[in-house]
C-alpha positions as CSV (number, residue, x, y, z in Angstrom):
1,M,85.6,61.6,-109.1
2,M,88.0,59.8,-111.5
3,R,88.9,63.1,-113.0
4,A,89.9,64.5,-109.6
5,L,92.0,61.4,-109.0
6,R,93.7,61.8,-112.3
7,F,94.9,65.2,-111.1
8,A,95.5,64.2,-107.5
9,V,98.1,61.4,-108.2
10,P,100.4,63.7,-110.2
11,A,99.9,66.4,-107.6
12,L,101.1,64.0,-104.9
13,L,104.2,63.2,-106.9
14,V,104.9,66.9,-107.3
15,C,104.4,67.5,-103.6
16,A,107.1,65.0,-102.9
17,S,109.6,66.5,-105.3
18,P,112.5,68.8,-104.4
19,A,110.8,71.6,-106.5
20,F,107.9,71.6,-104.1
21,A,110.2,72.0,-101.1
22,R,112.0,75.0,-102.8
23,G,108.6,76.7,-103.3
24,Q,108.3,77.1,-99.5
25,D,111.2,79.6,-99.6
26,K,109.2,82.3,-101.4
27,P,107.2,84.9,-99.5
28,I,103.7,83.8,-98.4
29,T,102.3,86.8,-100.4
30,D,103.9,85.7,-103.7
31,R,101.0,85.5,-106.0
32,D,102.8,84.1,-109.0
33,V,101.3,80.7,-109.8
34,D,103.8,78.1,-110.9
35,A,103.5,74.5,-112.1
36,V,103.5,73.2,-108.5
37,D,100.6,75.4,-107.6
38,V,98.6,74.2,-110.7
39,A,99.4,70.5,-110.0
40,T,98.5,70.7,-106.4
41,T,95.2,72.6,-106.8
42,P,93.1,69.4,-106.1
43,M,95.2,68.8,-103.0
44,T,94.7,72.4,-101.8
45,D,91.0,72.2,-102.4
46,L,90.7,69.0,-100.4
47,N,92.7,70.7,-97.6
48,L,95.5,68.1,-97.9
49,R,98.1,70.7,-98.9
50,K,98.0,73.7,-96.6
51,D,99.9,76.9,-96.7
52,K,102.0,76.9,-93.5
53,I,101.7,80.2,-91.5
54,P,105.1,81.3,-90.5
55,Q,105.7,81.9,-86.7
56,V,106.5,85.6,-87.2
57,L,103.0,86.1,-88.6
58,I,101.4,84.1,-85.7
59,D,103.3,86.3,-83.3
60,A,102.1,89.4,-85.2
61,Q,98.5,88.2,-84.8
62,Q,98.9,87.7,-81.1
63,K,100.8,90.9,-80.3
64,P,100.7,93.3,-83.3
65,Y,101.8,96.3,-81.3
66,A,104.2,94.8,-78.8
67,T,107.3,96.9,-78.2
68,Q,109.3,94.7,-75.9
69,G,112.9,94.3,-77.0
70,L,112.6,97.0,-79.6
71,K,114.5,99.9,-77.9
72,K,117.2,100.2,-80.5
73,C,117.0,100.8,-84.3
74,K,119.0,97.6,-84.8
75,A,116.2,95.5,-83.2
76,L,113.6,97.3,-85.4
77,V,115.7,96.6,-88.6
78,K,115.8,92.9,-87.6
79,A,112.1,92.7,-86.8
80,V,111.1,94.4,-90.1
81,G,113.6,92.1,-92.0
82,E,111.9,89.0,-90.5
83,L,108.5,90.3,-91.7
84,D,110.0,91.2,-95.2
85,E,111.3,87.7,-95.5
86,V,107.9,86.1,-95.2
87,L,105.7,88.9,-96.7
88,G,108.0,90.1,-99.5
89,G,108.8,93.7,-100.2
90,D,106.8,96.5,-98.5
91,L,104.7,99.0,-100.4
92,D,107.3,101.7,-99.9
93,L,109.5,100.2,-102.6
94,P,108.4,99.7,-106.3
95,Q,106.7,96.3,-106.8
96,A,106.3,94.1,-109.8
97,Q,102.8,94.0,-111.1
98,R,100.9,91.2,-109.3
99,D,97.4,91.5,-110.6
100,R,98.2,90.6,-114.2
101,I,96.8,87.6,-115.9
102,S,99.4,84.9,-116.2
103,A,99.5,81.4,-117.8
104,G,99.9,79.9,-114.3
105,R,96.7,81.6,-113.0
106,V,94.7,80.5,-116.0
107,A,96.0,76.9,-115.7
108,K,95.2,76.8,-112.0
109,S,91.7,78.0,-112.8
110,V,91.2,75.4,-115.5
111,V,92.4,72.6,-113.2
112,G,90.0,73.9,-110.5
113,S,87.1,73.9,-113.0
114,F,87.5,70.1,-113.3
115,I,86.7,69.6,-109.6
116,P,83.0,69.0,-109.2
117,F,81.3,71.2,-106.6
118,R,84.6,72.8,-105.9
119,G,83.2,75.6,-103.7
120,I,81.2,73.2,-101.5
121,L,84.2,70.8,-101.3
122,R,86.5,73.7,-100.2
123,E,84.0,74.6,-97.4
124,I,83.5,71.0,-96.2
125,S,87.2,70.2,-96.3
126,G,88.2,73.3,-94.4
127,A,90.3,74.7,-97.3
128,N,88.4,78.0,-97.2
129,D,88.9,78.3,-93.5
130,Q,92.6,77.7,-93.9
131,Q,92.8,80.3,-96.7
132,R,91.1,82.8,-94.3
133,R,93.5,82.0,-91.5
134,V,96.5,82.6,-93.8
135,Q,95.0,85.9,-95.1
136,D,94.3,87.0,-91.5
137,A,98.0,86.2,-90.6
138,I,99.2,88.2,-93.6
139,E,97.1,91.2,-92.7
140,A,98.5,91.0,-89.1
141,G,102.0,90.9,-90.4
142,L,101.4,93.9,-92.7
143,A,100.0,95.9,-89.8
144,R,102.9,94.9,-87.6
145,R,105.5,95.9,-90.2
146,G,103.7,99.3,-90.6
147,F,103.7,99.8,-86.9
148,L,107.4,98.9,-86.6
149,K,108.3,101.3,-89.4
150,G,106.3,104.0,-87.7
151,M,108.3,103.4,-84.5
152,G,111.5,103.5,-86.5
153,Q,110.6,106.8,-88.1
154,A,109.6,108.4,-84.8
155,R,113.0,107.3,-83.4
156,G,115.0,108.6,-86.4
157,C,116.1,105.1,-87.5
158,A,117.5,104.4,-91.0
159,Y,115.7,102.4,-93.6
160,P,114.4,99.6,-93.5
161,A,113.4,100.4,-89.9
162,R,111.3,103.3,-91.3
163,P,109.5,104.0,-94.6
164,A,111.7,104.4,-97.6
165,T,112.7,107.9,-98.7
166,R,113.2,108.9,-102.4
167,E,117.0,108.3,-101.9
168,D,116.3,104.8,-100.5
169,I,114.1,104.0,-103.5
170,E,116.8,105.3,-106.0
171,R,119.4,103.2,-104.2
172,Y,117.1,100.1,-104.4
173,L,116.4,100.7,-108.1
174,S,120.1,101.1,-108.9
175,R,121.0,97.9,-107.0
176,K,118.2,96.1,-108.7
177,D,119.3,97.3,-112.2
178,A,122.8,96.2,-111.4
179,G,121.5,92.7,-110.4
180,E,122.7,93.0,-106.9
181,P,121.0,91.0,-104.2
182,G,119.3,92.5,-101.2
183,D,116.7,95.2,-100.7
184,G,118.9,98.2,-101.2
185,A,118.7,99.1,-97.5
186,S,121.3,101.4,-96.1
187,K,122.9,99.4,-93.3
């Protein structure tokens, strides 16, 4: 128990820091583990630090195939953009490798190994339930984004309201290589 407290106190300090607040700006699907994630592992396992589910994903869970207010391509672009903001880039654009081993993932695993009966603790505290709720919301958001892009493609909308074409991907890569912000969308 003292070991867990030894990690919990620094984790609380990190949670209160401005760096922690900045971490909330990254997409919910961002799997890169940073120092904040490592330090707050005990807090997450005790369900004291929860990933907040963005409203756009809650809406996607409730009405994944709603079409109200989406009569124009501009509305589809906006809806897809809102999902891109919380989910990160879609699969139709090249993605950075996310399943690689990283120092952050190893460190988080090591910190987690110091927590006695971690699996049982996560079940009792509700941390596993929260993780499942977040994952369900992400899946609903992904389904909603795919649905919206299908609608956009059927209506002849420009990217990002439809899947990226080879030209869209080339434009994205050239902007990325030039260090320009944005998704490379043709607007």
